[in-house]
All heavy atoms as atom14 arrays in JSON, in Angstrom:
{
  "sequence": "MSSETRAAPLYCPYCGEEDLRPSEAGPGAWECHACARAFTVRFTGLLSRAVDR",
  "atom14_mask": [
    [1, 1, 1, 1, 1, 1, 1, 1, 0, 0, 0, 0, 0, 0],
    [1, 1, 1, 1, 1, 1, 0, 0, 0, 0, 0, 0, 0, 0],
    [1, 1, 1, 1, 1, 1, 0, 0, 0, 0, 0, 0, 0, 0],
    [1, 1, 1, 1, 1, 1, 1, 1, 1, 0, 0, 0, 0, 0],
    [1, 1, 1, 1, 1, 1, 1, 0, 0, 0, 0, 0, 0, 0],
    [1, 1, 1, 1, 1, 1, 1, 1, 1, 1, 1, 0, 0, 0],
    [1, 1, 1, 1, 1, 0, 0, 0, 0, 0, 0, 0, 0, 0],
    [1, 1, 1, 1, 1, 0, 0, 0, 0, 0, 0, 0, 0, 0],
    [1, 1, 1, 1, 1, 1, 1, 0, 0, 0, 0, 0, 0, 0],
    [1, 1, 1, 1, 1, 1, 1, 1, 0, 0, 0, 0, 0, 0],
    [1, 1, 1, 1, 1, 1, 1, 1, 1, 1, 1, 1, 0, 0],
    [1, 1, 1, 1, 1, 1, 0, 0, 0, 0, 0, 0, 0, 0],
    [1, 1, 1, 1, 1, 1, 1, 0, 0, 0, 0, 0, 0, 0],
    [1, 1, 1, 1, 1, 1, 1, 1, 1, 1, 1, 1, 0, 0],
    [1, 1, 1, 1, 1, 1, 0, 0, 0, 0, 0, 0, 0, 0],
    [1, 1, 1, 1, 0, 0, 0, 0, 0, 0, 0, 0, 0, 0],
    [1, 1, 1, 1, 1, 1, 1, 1, 1, 0, 0, 0, 0, 0],
    [1, 1, 1, 1, 1, 1, 1, 1, 1, 0, 0, 0, 0, 0],
    [1, 1, 1, 1, 1, 1, 1, 1, 0, 0, 0, 0, 0, 0],
    [1, 1, 1, 1, 1, 1, 1, 1, 0, 0, 0, 0, 0, 0],
    [1, 1, 1, 1, 1, 1, 1, 1, 1, 1, 1, 0, 0, 0],
    [1, 1, 1, 1, 1, 1, 1, 0, 0, 0, 0, 0, 0, 0],
    [1, 1, 1, 1, 1, 1, 0, 0, 0, 0, 0, 0, 0, 0],
    [1, 1, 1, 1, 1, 1, 1, 1, 1, 0, 0, 0, 0, 0],
    [1, 1, 1, 1, 1, 0, 0, 0, 0, 0, 0, 0, 0, 0],
    [1, 1, 1, 1, 0, 0, 0, 0, 0, 0, 0, 0, 0, 0],
    [1, 1, 1, 1, 1, 1, 1, 0, 0, 0, 0, 0, 0, 0],
    [1, 1, 1, 1, 0, 0, 0, 0, 0, 0, 0, 0, 0, 0],
    [1, 1, 1, 1, 1, 0, 0, 0, 0, 0, 0, 0, 0, 0],
    [1, 1, 1, 1, 1, 1, 1, 1, 1, 1, 1, 1, 1, 1],
    [1, 1, 1, 1, 1, 1, 1, 1, 1, 0, 0, 0, 0, 0],
    [1, 1, 1, 1, 1, 1, 0, 0, 0, 0, 0, 0, 0, 0],
    [1, 1, 1, 1, 1, 1, 1, 1, 1, 1, 0, 0, 0, 0],
    [1, 1, 1, 1, 1, 0, 0, 0, 0, 0, 0, 0, 0, 0],
    [1, 1, 1, 1, 1, 1, 0, 0, 0, 0, 0, 0, 0, 0],
    [1, 1, 1, 1, 1, 0, 0, 0, 0, 0, 0, 0, 0, 0],
    [1, 1, 1, 1, 1, 1, 1, 1, 1, 1, 1, 0, 0, 0],
    [1, 1, 1, 1, 1, 0, 0, 0, 0, 0, 0, 0, 0, 0],
    [1, 1, 1, 1, 1, 1, 1, 1, 1, 1, 1, 0, 0, 0],
    [1, 1, 1, 1, 1, 1, 1, 0, 0, 0, 0, 0, 0, 0],
    [1, 1, 1, 1, 1, 1, 1, 0, 0, 0, 0, 0, 0, 0],
    [1, 1, 1, 1, 1, 1, 1, 1, 1, 1, 1, 0, 0, 0],
    [1, 1, 1, 1, 1, 1, 1, 1, 1, 1, 1, 0, 0, 0],
    [1, 1, 1, 1, 1, 1, 1, 0, 0, 0, 0, 0, 0, 0],
    [1, 1, 1, 1, 0, 0, 0, 0, 0, 0, 0, 0, 0, 0],
    [1, 1, 1, 1, 1, 1, 1, 1, 0, 0, 0, 0, 0, 0],
    [1, 1, 1, 1, 1, 1, 1, 1, 0, 0, 0, 0, 0, 0],
    [1, 1, 1, 1, 1, 1, 0, 0, 0, 0, 0, 0, 0, 0],
    [1, 1, 1, 1, 1, 1, 1, 1, 1, 1, 1, 0, 0, 0],
    [1, 1, 1, 1, 1, 0, 0, 0, 0, 0, 0, 0, 0, 0],
    [1, 1, 1, 1, 1, 1, 1, 0, 0, 0, 0, 0, 0, 0],
    [1, 1, 1, 1, 1, 1, 1, 1, 0, 0, 0, 0, 0, 0],
    [1, 1, 1, 1, 1, 1, 1, 1, 1, 1, 1, 0, 0, 0]
  ],
  "atom14_positions": [
    [[110.34, 116.55, 92.34], [111.02, 115.54, 93.13], [110.8, 114.19, 92.46], [109.7, 113.82, 92.12], [110.45, 115.55, 94.56], [111.15, 114.59, 95.47], [110.49, 114.61, 97.13], [111.26, 116.07, 97.77], [0.0, 0.0, 0.0], [0.0, 0.0, 0.0], [0.0, 0.0, 0.0], [0.0, 0.0, 0.0], [0.0, 0.0, 0.0], [0.0, 0.0, 0.0]],
    [[111.84, 113.45, 92.28], [111.73, 112.16, 91.6], [111.29, 111.07, 92.56], [111.39, 111.2, 93.78], [113.08, 111.79, 90.97], [114.02, 111.51, 91.97], [0.0, 0.0, 0.0], [0.0, 0.0, 0.0], [0.0, 0.0, 0.0], [0.0, 0.0, 0.0], [0.0, 0.0, 0.0], [0.0, 0.0, 0.0], [0.0, 0.0, 0.0], [0.0, 0.0, 0.0]],
    [[110.81, 109.98, 92.0], [110.31, 108.88, 92.83], [111.45, 108.17, 93.57], [111.22, 107.49, 94.55], [109.54, 107.89, 91.97], [110.39, 107.33, 90.99], [0.0, 0.0, 0.0], [0.0, 0.0, 0.0], [0.0, 0.0, 0.0], [0.0, 0.0, 0.0], [0.0, 0.0, 0.0], [0.0, 0.0, 0.0], [0.0, 0.0, 0.0], [0.0, 0.0, 0.0]],
    [[112.71, 108.34, 93.12], [113.82, 107.68, 93.79], [114.1, 108.3, 95.16], [114.73, 107.69, 95.99], [115.09, 107.76, 92.94], [115.04, 106.9, 91.68], [114.34, 107.6, 90.53], [114.34, 108.85, 90.51], [113.78, 106.92, 89.68], [0.0, 0.0, 0.0], [0.0, 0.0, 0.0], [0.0, 0.0, 0.0], [0.0, 0.0, 0.0], [0.0, 0.0, 0.0]],
    [[113.66, 109.53, 95.39], [113.91, 110.18, 96.67], [112.79, 109.92, 97.67], [112.89, 110.33, 98.81], [114.08, 111.7, 96.48], [112.89, 112.23, 95.91], [115.26, 112.01, 95.6], [0.0, 0.0, 0.0], [0.0, 0.0, 0.0], [0.0, 0.0, 0.0], [0.0, 0.0, 0.0], [0.0, 0.0, 0.0], [0.0, 0.0, 0.0], [0.0, 0.0, 0.0]],
    [[111.74, 109.25, 97.28], [110.64, 108.91, 98.19], [111.02, 107.72, 99.04], [111.78, 106.84, 98.63], [109.38, 108.56, 97.4], [108.87, 109.66, 96.54], [108.02, 110.56, 97.35], [107.45, 111.6, 96.5], [106.94, 112.7, 96.95], [106.91, 112.93, 98.24], [106.44, 113.6, 96.14], [0.0, 0.0, 0.0], [0.0, 0.0, 0.0], [0.0, 0.0, 0.0]],
    [[110.48, 107.66, 100.22], [110.73, 106.53, 101.1], [109.96, 105.3, 100.61], [108.84, 105.42, 100.12], [110.3, 106.87, 102.52], [0.0, 0.0, 0.0], [0.0, 0.0, 0.0], [0.0, 0.0, 0.0], [0.0, 0.0, 0.0], [0.0, 0.0, 0.0], [0.0, 0.0, 0.0], [0.0, 0.0, 0.0], [0.0, 0.0, 0.0], [0.0, 0.0, 0.0]],
    [[110.56, 104.17, 100.73], [109.92, 102.91, 100.34], [109.01, 102.45, 101.47], [109.28, 102.71, 102.65], [110.97, 101.85, 100.05], [0.0, 0.0, 0.0], [0.0, 0.0, 0.0], [0.0, 0.0, 0.0], [0.0, 0.0, 0.0], [0.0, 0.0, 0.0], [0.0, 0.0, 0.0], [0.0, 0.0, 0.0], [0.0, 0.0, 0.0], [0.0, 0.0, 0.0]],
    [[107.91, 101.75, 101.14], [107.07, 101.2, 102.21], [107.86, 100.14, 102.98], [108.66, 99.41, 102.41], [105.89, 100.58, 101.45], [106.36, 100.37, 100.06], [107.41, 101.4, 99.81], [0.0, 0.0, 0.0], [0.0, 0.0, 0.0], [0.0, 0.0, 0.0], [0.0, 0.0, 0.0], [0.0, 0.0, 0.0], [0.0, 0.0, 0.0], [0.0, 0.0, 0.0]],
    [[107.63, 100.08, 104.28], [108.35, 99.14, 105.13], [107.59, 97.83, 105.33], [108.2, 96.8, 105.58], [108.64, 99.78, 106.49], [109.5, 101.04, 106.45], [109.64, 101.62, 107.85], [110.85, 100.74, 105.85], [0.0, 0.0, 0.0], [0.0, 0.0, 0.0], [0.0, 0.0, 0.0], [0.0, 0.0, 0.0], [0.0, 0.0, 0.0], [0.0, 0.0, 0.0]],
    [[106.25, 97.91, 105.24], [105.41, 96.74, 105.49], [104.34, 96.62, 104.42], [103.87, 97.62, 103.9], [104.71, 96.86, 106.86], [105.66, 97.04, 108.01], [105.93, 98.29, 108.54], [106.3, 95.94, 108.55], [106.81, 98.45, 109.58], [107.19, 96.08, 109.61], [107.45, 97.34, 110.12], [108.33, 97.49, 111.14], [0.0, 0.0, 0.0], [0.0, 0.0, 0.0]],
    [[103.93, 95.4, 104.15], [102.82, 95.16, 103.23], [101.53, 95.64, 103.9], [101.27, 95.31, 105.07], [102.72, 93.67, 102.92], [101.27, 93.22, 101.95], [0.0, 0.0, 0.0], [0.0, 0.0, 0.0], [0.0, 0.0, 0.0], [0.0, 0.0, 0.0], [0.0, 0.0, 0.0], [0.0, 0.0, 0.0], [0.0, 0.0, 0.0], [0.0, 0.0, 0.0]],
    [[100.69, 96.42, 103.2], [99.45, 96.88, 103.82], [98.42, 95.78, 104.02], [97.43, 95.96, 104.72], [98.94, 97.93, 102.83], [99.56, 97.58, 101.54], [100.87, 96.95, 101.86], [0.0, 0.0, 0.0], [0.0, 0.0, 0.0], [0.0, 0.0, 0.0], [0.0, 0.0, 0.0], [0.0, 0.0, 0.0], [0.0, 0.0, 0.0], [0.0, 0.0, 0.0]],
    [[98.65, 94.62, 103.44], [97.69, 93.51, 103.55], [98.07, 92.5, 104.63], [97.24, 92.1, 105.43], [97.55, 92.8, 102.2], [97.03, 93.72, 101.14], [97.88, 94.31, 100.21], [95.68, 94.04, 101.08], [97.4, 95.17, 99.25], [95.18, 94.91, 100.12], [96.05, 95.47, 99.21], [95.58, 96.33, 98.26], [0.0, 0.0, 0.0], [0.0, 0.0, 0.0]],
    [[99.34, 92.08, 104.64], [99.73, 91.04, 105.59], [100.71, 91.53, 106.66], [100.92, 90.84, 107.65], [100.34, 89.84, 104.85], [101.96, 90.16, 104.11], [0.0, 0.0, 0.0], [0.0, 0.0, 0.0], [0.0, 0.0, 0.0], [0.0, 0.0, 0.0], [0.0, 0.0, 0.0], [0.0, 0.0, 0.0], [0.0, 0.0, 0.0], [0.0, 0.0, 0.0]],
    [[101.31, 92.71, 106.47], [102.22, 93.26, 107.45], [103.64, 92.74, 107.37], [104.49, 93.13, 108.17], [0.0, 0.0, 0.0], [0.0, 0.0, 0.0], [0.0, 0.0, 0.0], [0.0, 0.0, 0.0], [0.0, 0.0, 0.0], [0.0, 0.0, 0.0], [0.0, 0.0, 0.0], [0.0, 0.0, 0.0], [0.0, 0.0, 0.0], [0.0, 0.0, 0.0]],
    [[103.93, 91.87, 106.42], [105.29, 91.34, 106.28], [106.21, 92.37, 105.64], [105.76, 93.35, 105.04], [105.27, 90.05, 105.45], [104.6, 88.89, 106.15], [105.38, 88.42, 107.37], [106.62, 88.46, 107.36], [104.72, 88.0, 108.33], [0.0, 0.0, 0.0], [0.0, 0.0, 0.0], [0.0, 0.0, 0.0], [0.0, 0.0, 0.0], [0.0, 0.0, 0.0]],
    [[107.51, 92.13, 105.72], [108.51, 93.06, 105.21], [109.15, 92.6, 103.9], [110.08, 93.24, 103.42], [109.6, 93.25, 106.26], [109.09, 93.84, 107.55], [110.17, 93.94, 108.6], [111.34, 93.61, 108.3], [109.85, 94.36, 109.72], [0.0, 0.0, 0.0], [0.0, 0.0, 0.0], [0.0, 0.0, 0.0], [0.0, 0.0, 0.0], [0.0, 0.0, 0.0]],
    [[108.68, 91.53, 103.31], [109.29, 90.98, 102.09], [108.75, 91.7, 100.85], [108.08, 91.11, 100.01], [109.01, 89.47, 102.01], [109.85, 88.78, 100.95], [110.75, 89.43, 100.39], [109.6, 87.59, 100.7], [0.0, 0.0, 0.0], [0.0, 0.0, 0.0], [0.0, 0.0, 0.0], [0.0, 0.0, 0.0], [0.0, 0.0, 0.0], [0.0, 0.0, 0.0]],
    [[109.07, 92.98, 100.73], [108.58, 93.8, 99.62], [109.69, 94.03, 98.61], [110.85, 94.2, 98.97], [108.1, 95.16, 100.13], [106.95, 95.14, 101.12], [106.65, 96.56, 101.57], [105.73, 94.5, 100.53], [0.0, 0.0, 0.0], [0.0, 0.0, 0.0], [0.0, 0.0, 0.0], [0.0, 0.0, 0.0], [0.0, 0.0, 0.0], [0.0, 0.0, 0.0]],
    [[109.29, 94.06, 97.34], [110.22, 94.34, 96.25], [109.54, 95.24, 95.24], [108.33, 95.12, 95.01], [110.65, 93.04, 95.58], [111.36, 92.14, 96.56], [111.75, 90.84, 95.96], [112.19, 89.96, 97.05], [112.24, 88.67, 96.95], [111.89, 88.08, 95.83], [112.65, 87.95, 97.96], [0.0, 0.0, 0.0], [0.0, 0.0, 0.0], [0.0, 0.0, 0.0]],
    [[110.3, 96.16, 94.64], [109.7, 97.02, 93.6], [109.17, 96.17, 92.44], [109.75, 95.14, 92.09], [110.86, 97.89, 93.14], [111.87, 97.81, 94.23], [111.7, 96.48, 94.88], [0.0, 0.0, 0.0], [0.0, 0.0, 0.0], [0.0, 0.0, 0.0], [0.0, 0.0, 0.0], [0.0, 0.0, 0.0], [0.0, 0.0, 0.0], [0.0, 0.0, 0.0]],
    [[108.08, 96.59, 91.86], [107.46, 95.88, 90.74], [107.79, 96.6, 89.44], [108.02, 97.81, 89.42], [105.94, 95.84, 90.92], [105.33, 95.27, 89.8], [0.0, 0.0, 0.0], [0.0, 0.0, 0.0], [0.0, 0.0, 0.0], [0.0, 0.0, 0.0], [0.0, 0.0, 0.0], [0.0, 0.0, 0.0], [0.0, 0.0, 0.0], [0.0, 0.0, 0.0]],
    [[107.79, 95.86, 88.36], [108.01, 96.43, 87.04], [106.74, 97.04, 86.46], [106.75, 97.55, 85.35], [108.57, 95.37, 86.1], [109.93, 94.85, 86.52], [110.44, 93.76, 85.59], [109.74, 93.42, 84.63], [111.54, 93.26, 85.86], [0.0, 0.0, 0.0], [0.0, 0.0, 0.0], [0.0, 0.0, 0.0], [0.0, 0.0, 0.0], [0.0, 0.0, 0.0]],
    [[105.64, 97.01, 87.21], [104.35, 97.5, 86.72], [104.33, 99.01, 86.54], [103.47, 99.53, 85.85], [103.24, 97.07, 87.65], [0.0, 0.0, 0.0], [0.0, 0.0, 0.0], [0.0, 0.0, 0.0], [0.0, 0.0, 0.0], [0.0, 0.0, 0.0], [0.0, 0.0, 0.0], [0.0, 0.0, 0.0], [0.0, 0.0, 0.0], [0.0, 0.0, 0.0]],
    [[105.24, 99.72, 87.18], [105.27, 101.16, 87.04], [105.75, 101.84, 88.3], [106.07, 101.19, 89.29], [0.0, 0.0, 0.0], [0.0, 0.0, 0.0], [0.0, 0.0, 0.0], [0.0, 0.0, 0.0], [0.0, 0.0, 0.0], [0.0, 0.0, 0.0], [0.0, 0.0, 0.0], [0.0, 0.0, 0.0], [0.0, 0.0, 0.0], [0.0, 0.0, 0.0]],
    [[105.81, 103.17, 88.28], [106.28, 103.9, 89.46], [105.35, 103.71, 90.66], [104.14, 103.74, 90.51], [106.32, 105.36, 89.01], [105.62, 105.41, 87.71], [105.46, 104.03, 87.18], [0.0, 0.0, 0.0], [0.0, 0.0, 0.0], [0.0, 0.0, 0.0], [0.0, 0.0, 0.0], [0.0, 0.0, 0.0], [0.0, 0.0, 0.0], [0.0, 0.0, 0.0]],
    [[105.93, 103.46, 91.8], [105.14, 103.28, 93.01], [104.55, 101.89, 93.17], [103.81, 101.63, 94.11], [0.0, 0.0, 0.0], [0.0, 0.0, 0.0], [0.0, 0.0, 0.0], [0.0, 0.0, 0.0], [0.0, 0.0, 0.0], [0.0, 0.0, 0.0], [0.0, 0.0, 0.0], [0.0, 0.0, 0.0], [0.0, 0.0, 0.0], [0.0, 0.0, 0.0]],
    [[104.86, 100.98, 92.26], [104.3, 99.62, 92.31], [105.23, 98.71, 93.12], [106.45, 98.75, 92.97], [104.12, 99.06, 90.92], [0.0, 0.0, 0.0], [0.0, 0.0, 0.0], [0.0, 0.0, 0.0], [0.0, 0.0, 0.0], [0.0, 0.0, 0.0], [0.0, 0.0, 0.0], [0.0, 0.0, 0.0], [0.0, 0.0, 0.0], [0.0, 0.0, 0.0]],
    [[104.64, 97.92, 93.99], [105.38, 97.02, 94.87], [104.76, 95.64, 94.85], [103.57, 95.48, 94.6], [105.38, 97.55, 96.3], [106.17, 98.8, 96.43], [105.71, 100.07, 96.23], [107.54, 98.91, 96.73], [106.73, 100.97, 96.4], [107.87, 100.28, 96.71], [108.55, 97.99, 97.03], [109.15, 100.74, 96.97], [109.82, 98.45, 97.3], [110.1, 99.82, 97.27]],
    [[105.58, 94.63, 95.14], [105.12, 93.24, 95.24], [105.49, 92.72, 96.62], [106.6, 92.94, 97.1], [105.81, 92.37, 94.2], [105.54, 92.76, 92.78], [106.38, 91.96, 91.8], [107.3, 91.22, 92.23], [106.14, 92.11, 90.6], [0.0, 0.0, 0.0], [0.0, 0.0, 0.0], [0.0, 0.0, 0.0], [0.0, 0.0, 0.0], [0.0, 0.0, 0.0]],
    [[104.56, 92.04, 97.26], [104.84, 91.37, 98.53], [105.03, 89.89, 98.22], [104.11, 89.23, 97.73], [103.69, 91.58, 99.52], [103.96, 90.68, 101.06], [0.0, 0.0, 0.0], [0.0, 0.0, 0.0], [0.0, 0.0, 0.0], [0.0, 0.0, 0.0], [0.0, 0.0, 0.0], [0.0, 0.0, 0.0], [0.0, 0.0, 0.0], [0.0, 0.0, 0.0]],
    [[106.2, 89.39, 98.52], [106.48, 87.99, 98.23], [106.03, 87.06, 99.36], [106.1, 85.85, 99.23], [107.96, 87.8, 97.9], [108.3, 88.35, 96.56], [108.67, 87.57, 95.5], [108.26, 89.62, 96.07], [108.87, 88.31, 94.44], [108.64, 89.58, 94.75], [0.0, 0.0, 0.0], [0.0, 0.0, 0.0], [0.0, 0.0, 0.0], [0.0, 0.0, 0.0]],
    [[105.52, 87.63, 100.43], [104.98, 86.82, 101.52], [103.53, 86.41, 101.23], [103.14, 85.27, 101.45], [105.07, 87.57, 102.84], [0.0, 0.0, 0.0], [0.0, 0.0, 0.0], [0.0, 0.0, 0.0], [0.0, 0.0, 0.0], [0.0, 0.0, 0.0], [0.0, 0.0, 0.0], [0.0, 0.0, 0.0], [0.0, 0.0, 0.0], [0.0, 0.0, 0.0]],
    [[102.72, 87.37, 100.73], [101.3, 87.06, 100.49], [100.94, 87.1, 99.0], [99.78, 86.91, 98.65], [100.4, 88.03, 101.27], [100.45, 89.74, 100.7], [0.0, 0.0, 0.0], [0.0, 0.0, 0.0], [0.0, 0.0, 0.0], [0.0, 0.0, 0.0], [0.0, 0.0, 0.0], [0.0, 0.0, 0.0], [0.0, 0.0, 0.0], [0.0, 0.0, 0.0]],
    [[101.93, 87.34, 98.14], [101.76, 87.32, 96.68], [100.76, 88.38, 96.2], [100.01, 88.15, 95.26], [101.35, 85.93, 96.21], [0.0, 0.0, 0.0], [0.0, 0.0, 0.0], [0.0, 0.0, 0.0], [0.0, 0.0, 0.0], [0.0, 0.0, 0.0], [0.0, 0.0, 0.0], [0.0, 0.0, 0.0], [0.0, 0.0, 0.0], [0.0, 0.0, 0.0]],
    [[100.76, 89.55, 96.83], [99.91, 90.65, 96.4], [100.77, 91.74, 95.79], [101.93, 91.91, 96.17], [99.11, 91.22, 97.55], [98.01, 90.29, 98.04], [97.17, 91.01, 99.09], [95.97, 90.3, 99.38], [95.76, 89.63, 100.5], [96.68, 89.6, 101.44], [94.62, 89.01, 100.71], [0.0, 0.0, 0.0], [0.0, 0.0, 0.0], [0.0, 0.0, 0.0]],
    [[100.19, 92.48, 94.87], [100.85, 93.64, 94.27], [100.01, 94.87, 94.58], [98.78, 94.8, 94.59], [100.99, 93.44, 92.77], [0.0, 0.0, 0.0], [0.0, 0.0, 0.0], [0.0, 0.0, 0.0], [0.0, 0.0, 0.0], [0.0, 0.0, 0.0], [0.0, 0.0, 0.0], [0.0, 0.0, 0.0], [0.0, 0.0, 0.0], [0.0, 0.0, 0.0]],
    [[100.67, 95.99, 94.85], [99.94, 97.21, 95.19], [100.77, 98.41, 94.75], [101.95, 98.28, 94.44], [99.63, 97.28, 96.68], [100.85, 97.24, 97.57], [101.44, 98.42, 98.0], [101.4, 96.04, 97.97], [102.54, 98.39, 98.82], [102.51, 96.0, 98.8], [103.08, 97.18, 99.22], [0.0, 0.0, 0.0], [0.0, 0.0, 0.0], [0.0, 0.0, 0.0]],
    [[100.14, 99.56, 94.7], [100.84, 100.8, 94.37], [100.71, 101.78, 95.52], [99.71, 101.78, 96.25], [100.3, 101.46, 93.09], [98.92, 101.74, 93.25], [100.5, 100.57, 91.88], [0.0, 0.0, 0.0], [0.0, 0.0, 0.0], [0.0, 0.0, 0.0], [0.0, 0.0, 0.0], [0.0, 0.0, 0.0], [0.0, 0.0, 0.0], [0.0, 0.0, 0.0]],
    [[101.72, 102.61, 95.66], [101.73, 103.68, 96.65], [101.93, 104.98, 95.88], [102.85, 105.09, 95.09], [102.87, 103.5, 97.67], [102.9, 104.64, 98.66], [102.75, 102.16, 98.37], [0.0, 0.0, 0.0], [0.0, 0.0, 0.0], [0.0, 0.0, 0.0], [0.0, 0.0, 0.0], [0.0, 0.0, 0.0], [0.0, 0.0, 0.0], [0.0, 0.0, 0.0]],
    [[101.03, 105.93, 96.09], [101.2, 107.2, 95.41], [100.79, 108.34, 96.32], [99.92, 108.19, 97.18], [100.43, 107.26, 94.1], [98.97, 107.47, 94.23], [98.29, 107.48, 92.86], [96.87, 107.63, 93.11], [96.15, 108.61, 92.66], [96.67, 109.5, 91.86], [94.88, 108.7, 92.95], [0.0, 0.0, 0.0], [0.0, 0.0, 0.0], [0.0, 0.0, 0.0]],
    [[101.43, 109.45, 96.12], [101.13, 110.66, 96.88], [99.98, 111.36, 96.19], [100.05, 111.7, 95.02], [102.38, 111.54, 96.92], [102.17, 112.83, 97.64], [102.06, 112.87, 99.01], [102.08, 114.01, 96.94], [101.88, 114.05, 99.68], [101.89, 115.21, 97.59], [101.79, 115.23, 98.96], [0.0, 0.0, 0.0], [0.0, 0.0, 0.0], [0.0, 0.0, 0.0]],
    [[98.89, 111.58, 96.91], [97.7, 112.21, 96.33], [97.8, 113.73, 96.37], [97.46, 114.4, 95.42], [96.44, 111.75, 97.1], [96.4, 110.34, 97.05], [95.2, 112.31, 96.47], [0.0, 0.0, 0.0], [0.0, 0.0, 0.0], [0.0, 0.0, 0.0], [0.0, 0.0, 0.0], [0.0, 0.0, 0.0], [0.0, 0.0, 0.0], [0.0, 0.0, 0.0]],
    [[98.23, 114.31, 97.47], [98.37, 115.75, 97.58], [98.3, 116.19, 99.02], [98.19, 115.39, 99.94], [0.0, 0.0, 0.0], [0.0, 0.0, 0.0], [0.0, 0.0, 0.0], [0.0, 0.0, 0.0], [0.0, 0.0, 0.0], [0.0, 0.0, 0.0], [0.0, 0.0, 0.0], [0.0, 0.0, 0.0], [0.0, 0.0, 0.0], [0.0, 0.0, 0.0]],
    [[98.39, 117.49, 99.2], [98.32, 118.07, 100.53], [96.9, 118.51, 100.84], [96.13, 118.85, 99.93], [99.25, 119.27, 100.63], [100.73, 118.97, 100.43], [101.51, 120.27, 100.37], [101.25, 118.09, 101.55], [0.0, 0.0, 0.0], [0.0, 0.0, 0.0], [0.0, 0.0, 0.0], [0.0, 0.0, 0.0], [0.0, 0.0, 0.0], [0.0, 0.0, 0.0]],
    [[96.55, 118.52, 102.11], [95.25, 119.02, 102.52], [95.2, 120.53, 102.32], [96.22, 121.22, 102.46], [94.99, 118.7, 103.99], [94.91, 117.22, 104.33], [94.8, 117.05, 105.84], [93.76, 116.56, 103.62], [0.0, 0.0, 0.0], [0.0, 0.0, 0.0], [0.0, 0.0, 0.0], [0.0, 0.0, 0.0], [0.0, 0.0, 0.0], [0.0, 0.0, 0.0]],
    [[94.04, 121.05, 102.01], [93.92, 122.47, 101.78], [93.9, 123.27, 103.08], [94.02, 124.49, 103.06], [92.67, 122.77, 100.96], [91.52, 122.36, 101.66], [0.0, 0.0, 0.0], [0.0, 0.0, 0.0], [0.0, 0.0, 0.0], [0.0, 0.0, 0.0], [0.0, 0.0, 0.0], [0.0, 0.0, 0.0], [0.0, 0.0, 0.0], [0.0, 0.0, 0.0]],
    [[93.72, 122.59, 104.19], [93.7, 123.27, 105.48], [94.57, 122.51, 106.45], [94.87, 121.35, 106.25], [92.27, 123.36, 106.03], [91.64, 122.01, 106.2], [90.23, 122.12, 106.75], [89.58, 120.84, 106.71], [89.79, 119.83, 107.54], [90.66, 119.95, 108.49], [89.14, 118.69, 107.43], [0.0, 0.0, 0.0], [0.0, 0.0, 0.0], [0.0, 0.0, 0.0]],
    [[94.96, 123.16, 107.51], [95.79, 122.52, 108.52], [94.94, 121.51, 109.31], [93.75, 121.73, 109.54], [96.36, 123.56, 109.47], [0.0, 0.0, 0.0], [0.0, 0.0, 0.0], [0.0, 0.0, 0.0], [0.0, 0.0, 0.0], [0.0, 0.0, 0.0], [0.0, 0.0, 0.0], [0.0, 0.0, 0.0], [0.0, 0.0, 0.0], [0.0, 0.0, 0.0]],
    [[95.55, 120.45, 109.73], [94.88, 119.43, 110.52], [95.11, 119.74, 111.98], [96.24, 119.87, 112.43], [95.43, 118.02, 110.17], [94.77, 116.97, 111.04], [95.19, 117.71, 108.7], [0.0, 0.0, 0.0], [0.0, 0.0, 0.0], [0.0, 0.0, 0.0], [0.0, 0.0, 0.0], [0.0, 0.0, 0.0], [0.0, 0.0, 0.0], [0.0, 0.0, 0.0]],
    [[94.04, 119.87, 112.75], [94.13, 120.12, 114.19], [94.32, 118.81, 114.92], [93.68, 117.81, 114.63], [92.85, 120.8, 114.71], [92.67, 122.19, 114.11], [93.69, 122.83, 113.83], [91.51, 122.61, 113.96], [0.0, 0.0, 0.0], [0.0, 0.0, 0.0], [0.0, 0.0, 0.0], [0.0, 0.0, 0.0], [0.0, 0.0, 0.0], [0.0, 0.0, 0.0]],
    [[95.22, 118.83, 115.87], [95.47, 117.61, 116.66], [94.94, 117.74, 118.03], [94.92, 118.67, 118.67], [96.95, 117.31, 116.69], [97.42, 116.91, 115.34], [98.9, 116.53, 115.43], [99.38, 116.38, 114.08], [99.85, 115.26, 113.59], [99.93, 114.21, 114.34], [100.27, 115.17, 112.37], [0.0, 0.0, 0.0], [0.0, 0.0, 0.0], [0.0, 0.0, 0.0]]
  ]
}
């Protein structure tokens, strides 16, 4: 599955604003223009067991 089919983050994890733009730093890299922070989002993997709720 390519990174273009992944959902984009809706909010900055630091300030909660929605002014996010993709970064040229690499796949999964984002820039928040509200708080001037850059971060990456990546999928780590699935849990080996089911999660009980």
